[in-house]
C-alpha positions in Angstrom: -23.2 -52.7 -119.1 -20.8 -49.5 -118.7 -19.5 -48.2 -122.1 -15.5 -47.4 -121.1 -13.9 -45.2 -124.3 -9.9 -45.1 -123.5 -7.4 -43.3 -126.0 -3.8 -43.6 -126.5 -3.6 -47.5 -125.7 -1.2 -48.8 -127.8 1.4 -48.5 -124.8 2.4 -47.3 -121.7 -0.6 -46.7 -119.3 -3.2 -46.9 -121.9 -2.1 -50.5 -122.4 -2.3 -50.9 -118.9 -5.8 -49.2 -118.5 -6.6 -51.3 -121.5 -5.8 -54.4 -119.8 -7.5 -53.8 -116.6 -10.9 -52.5 -117.8 -11.0 -55.2 -120.8 -11.1 -58.3 -118.0 -14.1 -56.3 -116.2 -17.7 -56.6 -117.2 -17.7 -53.2 -119.1 -17.8 -53.1 -123.1 -14.3 -51.7 -124.0 -13.8 -49.1 -127.0 -9.9 -49.1 -126.8 -8.1 -46.6 -129.4 -4.7 -45.6 -130.7 -3.7 -44.0 -134.1 -2.6 -47.3 -135.7 -4.7 -50.6 -134.3 -3.3 -52.8 -137.1 0.4 -52.1 -135.4 -0.8 -52.4 -131.8 -0.5 -55.8 -131.4 -0.2 -56.3 -127.7 -3.5 -54.2 -127.4 -5.0 -56.2 -129.8 -4.2 -59.6 -128.6 -5.3 -58.5 -124.9 -8.8 -57.7 -126.5 -9.2 -60.8 -128.2 -8.4 -63.0 -125.1 -11.1 -60.8 -123.2 -13.5 -61.3 -126.4 -13.7 -57.3 -126.2 -14.3 -55.4 -129.4 -11.6 -54.6 -131.5 -9.3 -51.7 -131.2 -10.5 -48.7 -133.1 -8.8 -45.8 -135.2 -7.8 -42.7 -133.2 -6.4 -39.5 -133.9 -6.9 -37.3 -130.9 -6.1 -34.1 -132.8 -7.8 -34.8 -136.2 -11.9 -33.5 -135.8 -12.7 -35.9 -138.7 -11.2 -39.4 -136.7 -12.7 -37.8 -133.4 -16.2 -37.4 -135.4 -16.2 -40.8 -136.9 -15.6 -42.8 -133.7 -18.2 -41.1 -132.0 -20.9 -41.3 -134.8 -19.9 -45.5 -135.0 -20.3 -45.5 -130.8 -23.3 -43.5 -131.2 -24.8 -46.1 -133.5 -23.7 -48.9 -131.9 -23.8 -48.2 -127.8 -26.0 -45.0 -127.6 -23.7 -43.8 -124.5 -20.3 -43.9 -123.3 -20.4 -44.0 -119.1 -16.7 -43.5 -118.8 -13.9 -41.4 -121.2 -10.3 -41.7 -120.0 -8.6 -39.2 -122.0 -5.0 -41.0 -121.8 -3.3 -39.7 -125.3 -0.2 -37.6 -124.8 3.1 -36.8 -125.7 6.2 -35.1 -124.4 9.6 -33.7 -125.8 12.2 -35.5 -127.2 14.1 -34.7 -125.2 12.0 -35.3 -122.2 12.3 -34.5 -119.2 15.2 -32.4 -120.0 13.6 -28.8 -121.2 14.5 -26.0 -119.8 12.4 -23.1 -120.3 15.2 -20.4 -121.5 16.2 -23.4 -124.5 13.0 -25.2 -125.2 11.6 -25.0 -129.0 8.6 -23.2 -128.9 7.4 -25.0 -132.2 8.1 -28.5 -130.0 6.2 -26.5 -127.0 3.1 -25.9 -129.4 3.2 -29.5 -130.9 3.1 -30.6 -126.9 0.0 -28.4 -126.1 -2.0 -29.3 -129.9 -2.1 -33.0 -128.0 -1.9 -32.5 -124.7 -4.7 -30.1 -124.5 -5.8 -29.5 -127.7 -6.5 -33.2 -128.6 -8.1 -33.5 -124.9 -10.2 -30.9 -125.3 -12.0 -31.9 -129.0 -12.8 -35.7 -127.7 -14.0 -34.4 -125.0 -16.4 -31.6 -126.7 -17.1 -34.5 -129.1 -18.0 -37.3 -126.8 -20.3 -34.7 -124.8 -23.7 -35.4 -125.8 -23.0 -39.5 -125.7 -21.4 -39.0 -122.4 -24.7 -37.7 -121.5 -26.9 -40.2 -122.6 -25.2 -41.9 -119.7 -26.4 -42.6 -116.0 -23.6 -41.5 -114.5 -21.1 -40.0 -116.9 -17.7 -40.0 -115.9 -14.5 -38.0 -117.7 -10.8 -38.9 -116.7 -8.0 -36.9 -118.1 -4.7 -38.5 -117.5 -2.4 -35.2 -116.2 0.6 -35.3 -113.9 2.1 -34.0 -110.8 4.2 -32.0 -112.9 1.3 -30.2 -113.6 1.1 -28.7 -110.3 2.4 -25.6 -110.0 2.2 -24.8 -106.5 4.3 -27.9 -105.9 7.1 -26.7 -108.8 9.8 -26.5 -106.4 13.5 -28.4 -106.5 12.4 -31.1 -103.8 9.6 -32.0 -106.1 10.9 -31.6 -109.7 13.8 -34.1 -109.5 16.8 -31.9 -110.7 14.8 -31.3 -114.1 12.5 -28.6 -115.6 10.4 -30.6 -118.3 8.7 -27.3 -118.9 6.6 -27.6 -121.7 5.2 -31.0 -120.6 4.5 -29.2 -117.3 3.0 -26.3 -118.8 0.7 -28.8 -120.9 -0.6 -30.7 -117.5 -1.4 -27.2 -116.3 -3.5 -26.2 -118.9 -5.2 -29.7 -119.0 -5.6 -29.5 -115.2 -7.3 -25.9 -116.1 -9.7 -27.5 -118.9 -10.8 -30.3 -117.1 -11.6 -27.2 -114.2 -13.9 -25.3 -117.0 -15.5 -28.2 -118.6 -16.7 -29.6 -114.6 -18.0 -26.0 -113.8 -19.6 -25.9 -117.8 -21.1 -29.6 -117.5 -22.5 -30.3 -114.1 -24.4 -33.3 -115.7 -20.7 -34.9 -116.2 -18.0 -35.9 -113.6 -14.5 -34.6 -114.6 -11.5 -35.9 -112.9 -7.9 -34.5 -114.2 -5.6 -37.4 -112.8 -1.9 -38.0 -112.1 -0.6 -41.6 -112.6 2.5 -40.4 -110.7 6.0 -41.5 -111.9 4.8 -44.8 -113.7 7.4 -47.4 -115.7 6.6 -46.5 -119.2 8.9 -44.8 -122.0 8.2 -41.5 -121.2 8.8 -42.1 -117.3 12.1 -44.0 -117.7 13.5 -41.7 -120.0 17.1 -40.0 -120.1 18.4 -43.1 -118.0 15.8 -43.2 -115.5 13.6 -46.0 -113.6 10.3 -44.9 -112.5 9.3 -46.3 -109.0 5.9 -47.4 -110.5 4.3 -50.1 -112.3 1.9 -49.5 -115.1 -0.2 -52.4 -113.4 -0.5 -51.0 -110.5 -1.3 -47.8 -111.1 -3.9 -48.8 -114.0 -5.9 -51.3 -111.5 -6.1 -48.1 -109.1 -7.3 -45.5 -111.9 -9.8 -47.9 -112.8 -11.5 -48.2 -109.5 -11.2 -44.1 -109.3 -13.4 -44.4 -112.0 -15.9 -46.3 -110.9 -16.0 -44.9 -107.5 -16.1 -41.3 -108.2 -18.5 -39.2 -107.2 -19.8 -35.7 -109.1 -19.1 -33.8 -105.7 -15.2 -34.3 -106.7 -15.8 -32.8 -110.4 -13.1 -30.8 -111.1 -10.7 -32.0 -108.7 -6.9 -32.8 -109.3 -6.0 -36.3 -108.0 -3.1 -38.5 -107.8 -4.4 -42.4 -109.0 -5.3 -43.5 -105.0 -7.7 -40.4 -105.6 -6.1 -38.1 -103.1 -6.1 -34.3 -103.7 -3.7 -32.8 -105.3 -3.0 -28.5 -105.0 -3.0 -27.1 -108.4 
């Protein structure tokens, strides 16, 4: 069976992805910072007969290395890696460039870009051990520079978050060009009903269930010719 690893599964889109993959004929390695507190995730895994959630801090080398070594010893490979773990500013989406806290911005980049890079780098050896390795990183349509116009921005800036997702898209493109054996995609889930998506009194139009199901389908059908692309959750290409 294919081995699927997902980061940031304790809530939101990550929890939705874990719920979808847990029901499939795959081995699911669902991760989060504190599995002991992730009761909903643990219940999903238990009911589906999947392994217990694993602890992972995507910004900590020791934590990442420990998980990679454990998976290497137990499964020898990873077929699908989904970099879902990510954060936003405390006042998301209100983060105008003339007022943002640069230290908070650096923290966002550390997780959304640095953490994703660290995890991807560390998993490359066991991804390459798979017959058809795929790495999907959860980005955002807000990362599109060419689409950052008033009609697309919903009257907010979310500058730190936007910049981090633009950088994430570039990171996946760089990996795709450097590592042709692995298929890399940056995927926008759209505006989803999560704590982040509904922040500041908003109501997102998409549910985690419908988005997670589509992303799971995309992970199974994507081909190497698509590596390096920035897509929405249905597989439609988004301009960088």
